[in-house]
C-alpha positions as CSV (number, residue, x, y, z in Angstrom):
1,M,1.4,-9.8,56.5
2,N,-0.8,-9.4,53.0
3,P,0.1,-11.6,50.3
4,T,1.0,-10.1,47.3
5,T,0.0,-10.8,44.1
6,P,1.9,-10.5,41.0
7,S,0.8,-7.7,39.1
8,M,-0.7,-7.8,35.2
9,P,2.1,-6.4,33.1
10,N,1.0,-3.6,30.9
11,L,1.5,-3.0,27.2
12,K,5.0,-1.3,27.9
13,S,6.7,-4.0,29.8
14,L,5.1,-6.4,27.0
15,Y,6.5,-4.7,24.4
16,Y,10.1,-4.7,25.8
17,R,10.2,-8.1,26.8
18,D,7.9,-10.4,24.2
19,F,9.5,-10.0,20.7
20,T,6.2,-11.1,19.3
21,I,4.0,-8.3,20.7
22,Q,6.8,-5.8,20.1
23,R,6.7,-7.1,16.1
24,A,3.1,-6.8,16.1
25,I,3.2,-3.3,17.2
26,K,5.7,-2.3,15.0
27,T,3.8,-3.7,11.9
28,I,0.5,-2.5,13.1
29,A,2.0,1.1,13.2
30,F,3.8,0.5,10.0
31,T,0.6,-0.5,8.3
32,L,-1.1,2.6,9.4
33,F,1.4,5.1,8.6
34,A,2.0,3.7,5.2
35,A,-1.9,3.7,4.6
36,A,-2.1,7.2,5.6
37,G,0.9,8.0,3.4
38,I,-1.1,6.3,0.6
39,K,-3.9,8.0,0.8
40,W,-2.2,11.2,1.3
41,A,-0.1,10.8,-1.8
42,T,-3.1,9.8,-3.9
43,Q,-5.3,12.8,-3.2
44,P,-6.2,14.9,-6.1
45,V,-4.6,18.1,-7.2
46,P,-7.3,20.8,-7.6
47,S,-4.6,23.2,-9.5
48,T,-3.7,20.2,-12.3
49,V,-4.6,21.8,-16.0
50,K,-6.4,18.7,-17.7
51,V,-5.1,19.0,-21.7
52,E,-7.5,17.7,-24.3
53,N,-6.1,15.5,-27.0
54,S,-2.6,15.7,-25.6
55,P,0.4,15.0,-28.5
56,F,1.4,12.5,-25.8
57,E,-1.7,10.4,-25.5
58,I,-2.1,10.7,-29.1
59,W,1.6,9.4,-29.7
60,I,1.1,6.4,-26.9
61,A,-2.2,5.5,-28.5
62,Q,-1.0,4.5,-31.8
63,W,0.1,1.3,-29.7
64,G,-2.8,0.3,-27.8
65,P,-4.9,-1.6,-30.4
66,Q,-1.7,-3.6,-31.7
67,L,-1.1,-4.9,-27.7
68,R,-4.7,-5.5,-27.1
69,S,-5.2,-7.4,-30.2
70,A,-1.7,-9.2,-29.7
71,S,-2.8,-10.6,-25.9
72,R,-6.2,-11.8,-27.7
73,R,-4.3,-14.3,-30.5
74,S,-4.2,-17.7,-29.8
75,P,-1.3,-19.5,-29.2
76,Q,0.2,-21.5,-32.4
77,S,-0.4,-25.1,-32.2
78,S,2.7,-27.5,-32.8
């Protein structure tokens, strides 16, 4: 009679038995999927038309120096 040794559990059986491993695998998969999606979504579009001196930029720029100088002010002491 040969004594049988218990076999090592494979990843699939651990995935369904151990919730810690299941959650770790799901987290890694989501992280990789999200990283690939962010990489894909931030690719530059070659057909984009660049607008020089757009009216929107000129309109927004009038508040730029005011916001920058307001953040440099020191708080008033009482």
